[in-house]
N, C-alpha and C positions, 0 to 999 in steps of 0.2 A: 501951564495947563497942557499945551501941546507936547511939552517934554514928557509929562506924565503919561499922556495917551500913547506916545511913541513907545515908552517903556512897557506899558501894558500890552500893546500890540505885539511887540517883540517876544514878550513872555508867552503870549498865547500861541504864537507860531512855534515857539520852542516846545510847548506842551503837545501841540498837534503832531509835530515831527516825531516826538518821542513815542506818542501813541501809535502812529503809523509804523514806526520801526518795530515797536513791540508786537503789533498785530502781524506784521510781515514775518517776524522771527517765529512767532507761534505757529503760523501756517506752514512755514518751511519745516519746522520740527515735526509736525503731525504727518506731513507728506513723507519725510524721511523714515519716520517710525513705521508708517503703513507699508512703505516699500521694503523696509527691512523685514517686517513681519511677513509680507507676501513672499519674499525670496527665501525666508527661513522655513515657511510652512511645509513645502514639499519634502525637504530633507528630514523634518521632524515627524510629520504625521504619515507620510507615505514614501519613505525612502526606497522601499522595494519597488513600488509602482513607478517612481520616477526613474529608477535605474532600468527597470524593464522597458519603459517607454523610450529611453535613450538607446538601449540596445536594439529595440524593435525598429527605431527609426533608421539605424545603421544597417539592419539586416533585411528590412522590408517585411518582417514578420509582425503579426498583431501583438499588442501588449498582453502580458500574462497577469493572472491574479485570481484569487478565490481559493476555496477549499474543495478538493477532490476527495470523494469517499469511495474507497475500494473494498468490496467484500471478496475475500479470497480464501481458498482452501488452506487448511492449517499447514500442509506440506510446502506451501509457497512462502511461508513466513520469512525465512532468511533472504531468499532471492528478491521477493517483492519489497521488503524493507530497504534493501540496497537500491533497487530501482526507484523507490520513492525518493530517496536522497538524490539520485541522479536527476530525476524529473524536476525536483525543486531547484536544483542548480541550473538546469536548462530553461526553467520558467520562473524567473525571479518574481517574488510576490505571491507564489502559489504554495499552498500547504496540502500535503497528501496525508489523509488519515486512513487507517486500515482496520478492518474487522476480520480476523482470522478465526476460522472454526471449521467444523466438518461441513462438507459441501451440502449435505442434506439439511443441516441446520440453517445454513445460509439461505437456501431456497425458501424454507419456511418463513424466515425473517423477511425476505424481500417480498414474497407473495402476501405477507401480512401487512405490508405497508412501510417497512423500515426504509428510511431514505438512503439511497445508494446511487452511485454513478456508474460503477463498473462491477461486473461479477465474473470471477475466474473460478471454474470448477475443476476438481481433480478427476472428473470423468464426464463422459458425454451423456450418461443417463440423467444425472441431476441437472445438467444444462437443458436437456430436453424437457424436464419437468418445469423449469423456469420459462422456457419458450411456450409450452402448452398453457402455462398459467398467465400468459399475456404480459409478462413483466420484462421481456427482453426486446430491445430495439434493434432491428436488423438481423443479420445472419452471424452467428458465433464463428470465431476463427480459432482453429486449433494451433497451439503455439509450443507444445512440449509433450513428452510422454515419460512414463515412469514405470518401474516394475518393483515387485516386492522382494524383500530379503529378510533373513532371520537376524535378530539381535539378541545377544545374551548378556549376562553379567560379564564384566571385564575379565578376560582370560578364559571364558567359556568353561567354567568349573564343572558343568554337567556333561561336558564332552559331546555336545550336540553336533552332528555331522551333516544332517540333511532334514528335509521336510518331514519325512516319516518319523523321525525321532521325536517330533513335537507331540506325537500321539501317546508317548509313554506315560503311564498313569502317575508316576512319581514326579512329574514336572508341572510347575505352575506356569502355564502359558497364557499370554494376554493377546487378544486380537481386536480388530475394529468391529463394530456392530455391522450387521449385514446391509443396512441402508446407507452406510458410509462407503465411499469408493474403495478404500483399502479393505473394508470388510467384504464387499462384493467380490473383490479380486481374490481374497482368501477362500471364499466359497468356491470360486471357479477352479482354483488350484486343488481344493479337496475333491471336487468332482472329477477333474482330469487324472488325479493320482489314485483315487479310491481310498485316500487316507482321511479319516474323520477325526477332527480335533475336539477335545473337550476342554475349552478354555475356562479359566477361573474368573475371567472378566472380559466383557465386550465393551469397548470404549467408543466414544463419539468422534475421536480424531486420532491421528498418528501421534500427536504430541502427548495425548493422554496415555497412549500405550507406553511411550518412553517414560512417562511419569510413574507408571506402575513398576517398570523395571528399576527405577531409582528407589522405589520403596520396597524392593526385594523379590519381585517376580523373577522366575528363572529365564524366561525367553518371551519374545514377542515378534509379531510380524508387522513391519513398517516398510516404507519405501526406501530404495537405495539412497536417495538423497537425504532422508532423515538419518539414516545410519552414518552417512558421511559427515553430516552436520553435528552429530552427537560426539564425534571424535573418540577419545579414549574412555568416555563414560560407558561405552558398550563395546562388545566384540561382534563384528559382523560375520555371519555364516551364509554365504551365497548358496543358492540351490538352483539347479538347471531348470527345474519345472517352472520357475517364475517367468522365463522368457516367453512362454506360451500365453501369458496373461498380461497384456500391456494396457495400462490406463492412459488414455489420451486426454490432455487438458485443453478445454476450450475457454475463450474469453469473449465477452460481449458487453456493450453498453446497456445500462438498465433504462427501460422506458420511463420517461418523465423525470429522469435524474436532473438535479439542478445545474449540473455543469457538463452539458453534452459535448462542448468543444474540447474541454480538458480531458473528458473521457476518451474521445477519439485520439487525442495526442498521446495519452498514456498507453492505449492499446497499440499505437504505432511504435512506441518505445519497446513494449514487451515483445512484439513480433519482429522488430527491426534488429540490426546487427548488435547494438549495445545490449539490448535485453537478452538476445540469444546467447551472447558471450557470457553473461552473468549466469544464465540457466545452465549452460554447458559446464561452467566451472563448478557448479554445485552438484553435478552428476546427472542432470536431466538429459534425456535423449531428445532429438528433434521430433516434431510431430510427423507421423507417417503421411 
Protein backbone atom coordinates (compact mmCIF):
# COMPACT_ATOMS: atom_id res chain seq x y z
CA UNK A 1 0.00 0.00 0.00
CA UNK A 2 2.78 2.40 1.02
CA UNK A 3 4.63 1.41 -2.19
CA UNK A 4 1.58 2.27 -4.25
CA UNK A 5 1.23 5.67 -2.53
CA UNK A 6 4.89 6.41 -3.11
CA UNK A 7 4.52 5.60 -6.80
CA UNK A 8 1.43 7.81 -7.09
CA UNK A 9 3.21 10.70 -5.31
CA UNK A 10 6.19 10.43 -7.59
CA UNK A 11 3.93 10.45 -10.64
CA UNK A 12 2.12 13.53 -9.34
CA UNK A 13 5.40 15.38 -8.83
CA UNK A 14 6.45 14.46 -12.34
CA UNK A 15 3.20 15.85 -13.78
CA UNK A 16 3.52 19.08 -11.77
CA UNK A 17 7.10 19.54 -12.92
CA UNK A 18 6.05 19.01 -16.51
CA UNK A 19 3.24 21.56 -16.19
CA UNK A 20 5.57 24.11 -14.61
CA UNK A 21 8.11 23.56 -17.34
CA UNK A 22 5.44 23.93 -20.00
CA UNK A 23 4.05 27.09 -18.42
CA UNK A 24 7.51 28.61 -18.08
CA UNK A 25 8.35 27.74 -21.67
CA UNK A 26 5.12 29.37 -22.95
CA UNK A 27 5.80 32.58 -21.01
CA UNK A 28 9.35 32.81 -22.31
CA UNK A 29 8.12 32.29 -25.87
CA UNK A 30 5.52 35.10 -25.58
CA UNK A 31 8.10 37.49 -24.12
CA UNK A 32 10.54 36.74 -26.91
CA UNK A 33 7.82 37.19 -29.53
CA UNK A 34 6.74 40.51 -28.03
CA UNK A 35 10.33 41.71 -27.86
CA UNK A 36 10.92 40.68 -31.45
CA UNK A 37 7.72 42.41 -32.50
CA UNK A 38 8.65 45.57 -30.60
CA UNK A 39 12.15 45.68 -32.10
CA UNK A 40 10.82 45.04 -35.60
CA UNK A 41 7.99 47.60 -35.49
CA UNK A 42 10.07 50.80 -35.94
CA UNK A 43 11.88 49.49 -39.02
CA UNK A 44 8.66 48.22 -40.62
CA UNK A 45 6.12 50.93 -39.81
CA UNK A 46 8.27 54.04 -39.50
CA UNK A 47 11.71 53.39 -40.86
CA UNK A 48 11.97 57.00 -42.04
CA UNK A 49 11.04 58.38 -38.64
CA UNK A 50 13.42 56.03 -36.87
CA UNK A 51 16.21 57.07 -39.19
CA UNK A 52 15.36 60.75 -38.72
CA UNK A 53 15.35 60.36 -34.93
CA UNK A 54 18.73 58.69 -35.03
CA UNK A 55 20.13 61.44 -37.22
CA UNK A 56 18.55 64.12 -35.08
CA UNK A 57 20.02 62.62 -31.94
CA UNK A 58 23.45 62.89 -33.47
CA UNK A 59 23.01 66.40 -34.85
CA UNK A 60 20.93 67.94 -32.10
CA UNK A 61 18.21 68.85 -34.65
CA UNK A 62 14.53 67.98 -34.13
CA UNK A 63 13.15 64.89 -35.83
CA UNK A 64 11.50 65.45 -39.21
CA UNK A 65 8.26 64.11 -40.65
CA UNK A 66 4.99 65.06 -42.28
CA UNK A 67 3.80 66.40 -45.62
CA UNK A 68 4.70 69.93 -46.71
CA UNK A 69 2.45 71.55 -49.33
CA UNK A 70 4.01 74.27 -51.49
CA UNK A 71 2.05 76.49 -53.89
CA UNK A 72 4.53 77.95 -56.39
CA UNK A 73 4.52 79.89 -59.65
CA UNK A 74 4.69 77.74 -62.78
CA UNK A 75 8.08 79.19 -63.71
CA UNK A 76 9.52 77.61 -60.54
CA UNK A 77 8.53 74.06 -61.43
CA UNK A 78 11.96 72.73 -62.39
CA UNK A 79 13.91 74.43 -59.61
CA UNK A 80 11.42 73.81 -56.82
CA UNK A 81 11.02 70.17 -57.81
CA UNK A 82 14.77 69.78 -57.40
CA UNK A 83 14.66 71.63 -54.08
CA UNK A 84 11.83 69.38 -52.94
CA UNK A 85 14.04 66.34 -53.49
CA UNK A 86 16.88 68.02 -51.61
CA UNK A 87 14.53 68.92 -48.76
CA UNK A 88 13.30 65.35 -48.42
CA UNK A 89 16.88 64.08 -48.32
CA UNK A 90 17.76 66.61 -45.63
CA UNK A 91 14.59 65.82 -43.65
CA UNK A 92 13.99 62.05 -43.70
CA UNK A 93 10.36 61.08 -43.31
CA UNK A 94 9.15 64.32 -44.91
CA UNK A 95 7.17 64.48 -48.16
CA UNK A 96 6.95 67.65 -50.24
CA UNK A 97 3.98 68.14 -52.56
CA UNK A 98 3.70 71.00 -55.06
CA UNK A 99 0.94 72.90 -56.79
CA UNK A 100 2.42 74.79 -59.76
CA UNK A 101 0.22 77.33 -61.55
CA UNK A 102 -0.04 80.98 -62.46
CA UNK A 103 0.54 83.15 -59.39
CA UNK A 104 -2.86 84.83 -59.65
CA UNK A 105 -4.59 81.44 -59.76
CA UNK A 106 -2.66 80.33 -56.69
CA UNK A 107 -3.72 83.42 -54.74
CA UNK A 108 -7.33 82.71 -55.62
CA UNK A 109 -6.98 79.12 -54.44
CA UNK A 110 -5.30 80.04 -51.15
CA UNK A 111 -7.73 82.84 -50.30
CA UNK A 112 -10.57 80.42 -51.07
CA UNK A 113 -9.27 78.05 -48.42
CA UNK A 114 -7.05 75.61 -50.28
CA UNK A 115 -4.65 74.02 -47.76
CA UNK A 116 -1.05 75.14 -48.23
CA UNK A 117 2.05 75.72 -46.14
CA UNK A 118 4.17 77.90 -48.45
CA UNK A 119 3.38 80.35 -51.26
CA UNK A 120 6.01 81.46 -53.79
CA UNK A 121 4.89 84.08 -56.31
CA UNK A 122 6.47 85.18 -59.58
CA UNK A 123 5.87 88.81 -58.70
CA UNK A 124 5.30 91.07 -55.73
CA UNK A 125 1.85 92.17 -56.89
CA UNK A 126 0.23 88.77 -56.35
CA UNK A 127 2.04 88.29 -53.06
CA UNK A 128 0.62 91.64 -51.95
CA UNK A 129 -2.86 90.37 -52.85
CA UNK A 130 -2.25 87.34 -50.65
CA UNK A 131 -1.02 89.52 -47.79
CA UNK A 132 -4.02 91.84 -48.12
CA UNK A 133 -6.25 88.77 -48.17
CA UNK A 134 -4.97 87.81 -44.74
CA UNK A 135 -3.55 84.44 -45.78
CA UNK A 136 0.16 85.14 -45.31
CA UNK A 137 2.00 84.66 -42.03
CA UNK A 138 4.81 87.15 -41.45
CA UNK A 139 6.75 89.17 -43.99
CA UNK A 140 7.47 87.72 -47.47
CA UNK A 141 11.12 87.31 -48.43
CA UNK A 142 12.39 88.03 -51.96
CA UNK A 143 14.55 85.16 -53.23
CA UNK A 144 15.05 85.57 -57.00
CA UNK A 145 14.31 87.68 -60.07
CA UNK A 146 13.54 86.96 -63.71
CA UNK A 147 13.08 88.73 -67.03
CA UNK A 148 11.20 88.02 -70.24
CA UNK A 149 12.56 86.62 -73.47
CA UNK A 150 11.12 85.63 -76.83
CA UNK A 151 10.83 81.97 -77.80
CA UNK A 152 10.13 80.75 -81.31
CA UNK A 153 9.83 77.48 -83.14
CA UNK A 154 13.21 75.67 -83.33
CA UNK A 155 15.50 77.48 -85.73
CA UNK A 156 13.38 80.67 -85.67
CA UNK A 157 11.86 80.07 -89.13
CA UNK A 158 10.01 83.41 -89.09
CA UNK A 159 13.24 85.32 -88.57
CA UNK A 160 12.11 87.20 -85.46
CA UNK A 161 14.89 89.56 -84.38
CA UNK A 162 13.36 91.61 -81.57
CA UNK A 163 10.27 92.65 -79.63
CA UNK A 164 8.92 94.93 -82.37
CA UNK A 165 8.78 91.97 -84.78
CA UNK A 166 6.13 90.35 -82.59
CA UNK A 167 3.65 92.98 -83.80
CA UNK A 168 3.80 91.75 -87.40
CA UNK A 169 0.29 90.76 -88.53
CA UNK A 170 1.34 87.46 -90.08
CA UNK A 171 2.70 86.06 -86.80
CA UNK A 172 0.86 83.88 -84.32
CA UNK A 173 2.08 85.23 -81.00
CA UNK A 174 1.14 83.85 -77.57
CA UNK A 175 1.55 85.74 -74.30
CA UNK A 176 0.47 85.40 -70.67
CA UNK A 177 -2.80 86.97 -69.51
CA UNK A 178 -2.45 90.43 -67.89
CA UNK A 179 -3.29 89.21 -64.37
CA UNK A 180 -0.39 86.72 -64.50
CA UNK A 181 3.11 88.06 -63.67
CA UNK A 182 4.53 87.24 -67.10
CA UNK A 183 1.53 88.95 -68.70
CA UNK A 184 1.89 92.05 -66.54
CA UNK A 185 5.56 92.20 -67.50
CA UNK A 186 4.61 91.93 -71.18
CA UNK A 187 2.26 94.89 -70.83
CA UNK A 188 5.01 96.97 -69.23
CA UNK A 189 7.36 96.19 -72.13
CA UNK A 190 4.63 97.24 -74.55
CA UNK A 191 4.17 100.51 -72.68
CA UNK A 192 7.92 101.16 -72.55
CA UNK A 193 8.48 100.44 -76.24
CA UNK A 194 5.23 101.76 -77.70
CA UNK A 195 4.75 98.42 -79.46
CA UNK A 196 1.27 96.91 -79.20
CA UNK A 197 0.90 93.18 -79.62
CA UNK A 198 -2.17 91.38 -80.93
CA UNK A 199 -1.70 87.88 -79.52
CA UNK A 200 -3.76 84.96 -80.75
CA UNK A 201 -3.94 83.66 -77.18
CA UNK A 202 -3.41 84.85 -73.61
CA UNK A 203 -2.46 82.04 -71.25
CA UNK A 204 -2.63 81.59 -67.47
CA UNK A 205 1.02 80.55 -67.09
CA UNK A 206 4.33 80.45 -68.93
CA UNK A 207 4.08 76.68 -69.24
CA UNK A 208 0.84 77.15 -71.16
CA UNK A 209 2.58 79.58 -73.51
CA UNK A 210 5.22 76.94 -74.21
CA UNK A 211 2.42 74.45 -74.77
CA UNK A 212 0.95 76.68 -77.48
CA UNK A 213 4.33 76.80 -79.22
CA UNK A 214 4.45 73.02 -79.13
CA UNK A 215 1.10 73.08 -80.90
CA UNK A 216 2.30 75.37 -83.70
CA UNK A 217 2.31 79.02 -82.58
CA UNK A 218 5.11 81.10 -84.11
CA UNK A 219 6.39 82.85 -81.00
CA UNK A 220 5.72 83.56 -77.36
CA UNK A 221 6.94 85.58 -74.41
CA UNK A 222 8.19 83.62 -71.41
CA UNK A 223 10.88 83.99 -68.76
CA UNK A 224 14.54 83.44 -69.50
CA UNK A 225 14.49 80.45 -67.16
CA UNK A 226 11.63 78.81 -69.06
CA UNK A 227 13.43 79.21 -72.37
CA UNK A 228 16.53 77.64 -70.87
CA UNK A 229 14.57 74.75 -69.42
CA UNK A 230 12.81 74.12 -72.75
CA UNK A 231 16.15 73.41 -74.40
CA UNK A 232 16.11 72.65 -78.11
CA UNK A 233 12.31 72.56 -78.21
CA UNK A 234 12.44 76.32 -78.83
CA UNK A 235 14.86 78.98 -80.04
CA UNK A 236 15.41 81.91 -77.71
CA UNK A 237 15.54 85.47 -79.04
CA UNK A 238 16.68 87.83 -76.26
CA UNK A 239 15.65 91.49 -76.53
CA UNK A 240 17.28 94.39 -74.65
CA UNK A 241 14.02 96.05 -73.58
CA UNK A 242 13.37 93.12 -71.20
CA UNK A 243 16.05 94.30 -68.79
CA UNK A 244 13.89 97.29 -67.81
CA UNK A 245 11.10 95.02 -66.54
CA UNK A 246 12.29 92.72 -63.78
CA UNK A 247 9.95 90.40 -61.89
CA UNK A 248 10.96 89.80 -58.28
CA UNK A 249 9.93 86.51 -56.66
CA UNK A 250 8.80 86.55 -52.99
CA UNK A 251 8.10 83.55 -50.75
CA UNK A 252 6.21 83.29 -47.44
CA UNK A 253 4.49 80.81 -45.13
CA UNK A 254 0.72 80.52 -45.45
CA UNK A 255 -1.21 81.50 -42.33
CA UNK A 256 -2.76 78.49 -40.62
CA UNK A 257 -0.79 75.99 -42.70
CA UNK A 258 -0.57 72.55 -41.08
CA UNK A 259 3.25 72.42 -41.16
CA UNK A 260 4.63 75.81 -39.99
CA UNK A 261 8.00 74.40 -38.88
CA UNK A 262 8.58 72.59 -42.17
CA UNK A 263 7.45 75.72 -44.04
CA UNK A 264 10.13 77.78 -42.28
CA UNK A 265 12.77 75.17 -43.04
CA UNK A 266 11.79 75.04 -46.73
CA UNK A 267 11.97 78.81 -47.03
CA UNK A 268 15.42 78.68 -45.41
CA UNK A 269 16.46 76.18 -48.10
CA UNK A 270 15.16 78.40 -50.92
CA UNK A 271 16.86 81.53 -49.60
CA UNK A 272 20.03 79.74 -48.45
CA UNK A 273 23.15 78.73 -50.42
CA UNK A 274 21.78 75.40 -51.71
CA UNK A 275 18.56 76.90 -53.02
CA UNK A 276 20.28 79.92 -54.53
CA UNK A 277 22.72 77.66 -56.35
CA UNK A 278 19.84 75.69 -57.89
CA UNK A 279 18.09 78.91 -58.95
CA UNK A 280 21.25 80.40 -60.42
CA UNK A 281 21.91 77.23 -62.41
CA UNK A 282 18.44 77.54 -63.95
CA UNK A 283 19.05 81.13 -65.06
CA UNK A 284 17.38 83.06 -62.25
CA UNK A 285 19.03 86.26 -61.07
CA UNK A 286 19.42 87.19 -57.39
CA UNK A 287 16.70 89.22 -55.75
CA UNK A 288 17.52 92.95 -55.84
